[in-house]
N, C-alpha and C positions, 0 to 999 in steps of 0.2 A: 868377962869372958870375951876373948876376942873373935875374930871372923874365922880364923883358921880353926880355932876348935870346936866352932859352931859348926864348920863344913866336916869335920873328923865324926862329930857325933851324929849328924845327919848320914852321913856314909854309913855309921854302924847300925844305925836304925834301919836304914834301907837293906843291908845284908840280912838283918834280923827278920824283917818282913819277908823279904824273898824268901827266906828259908821257912818261916812259917807257914807262908802261903803253898809253898811246894809240898810239905808235910800234909798241911790240910787238904790238898788236893788229891794226893795219894791215899788220906783216910777215907775220903769221900767216894774215891772210885772202889777201894775195898769194900767198903760197906755196901755199896750199890751191887757189886757182883754177890756178895754175900746175901742179900736180901732177895736177889733174884733166884738164887739156889736153893734159898729155903721156901720162895713161893712155889717154886717147880715140884720140890720135894712134897710140900703139903698138898699140891694139886695131884701128884701121883698117888698120895696115899687116899684122898679123897676118890679119885678114880677107883682105886682099887676097892674101897668099901663101898662104894656103889654098885659095881658091877664085879661081886666077888668071884662068880665062876671062870668069868672071862679073864680075871686076872691070874687065877691059878692056872687056867688053861693055857695062856699064852706064857708061863712060867714053866710049865711041863713042856711045851713045844720047844721052847729055847733049851731047856736042860738035855732034851732027847735029841735035839740038832745039833747042838753044840754052838759056839759063837760063830758067827757070819763072818767071812775073811773081807777085809777091805777091798773095795772094788778099784779100779785104776780112777775113775771119776773121783772118788774120796781122796786120792793121792794127789790128782790134779788141783782139787780144791786146795788143800795144803800148802801146795806150792805157790797158787795166786795167793793166797791169803798173806804168806810170809814175803812175797816178793817187792812189796810198797808199804812200809811202815808209815804210821802217820806222821805227819811234821807236826813240831810245836813252834809256835810264834811268841814271842815274849815282847811286853810294849816297851818302846823308847822311853826314857827317863828324861826328863830336863836337866841341862847342867845346872849343877848347885854352887859352884866357886865362880869368883871373878878374876881369880889369878890363871884361869886356863887348865887347872888340875881337874882329872877324872875322865880323861878322854884318852 
């Protein structure tokens, strides 16, 4: 096996690792959001079972009043949140070939 074949193989493995790490990161984030939403739902159910009359009363009040209209402050919060998306930083990888390939 020559040096060029070895460099090709290392580049292929590097690409596979990058894809695998990206997919794993997405899976972790999705699982985290899912777990938080499940915990929130369980806490709401627990609160409803702990204070049943308060829960039914607030449900009736919401039903009679209708849904609250969003305020200007709510819209400003949405605009502020979408103004600056988070930046991603990728690590630098060392040069693998001695012939100057890969740059």
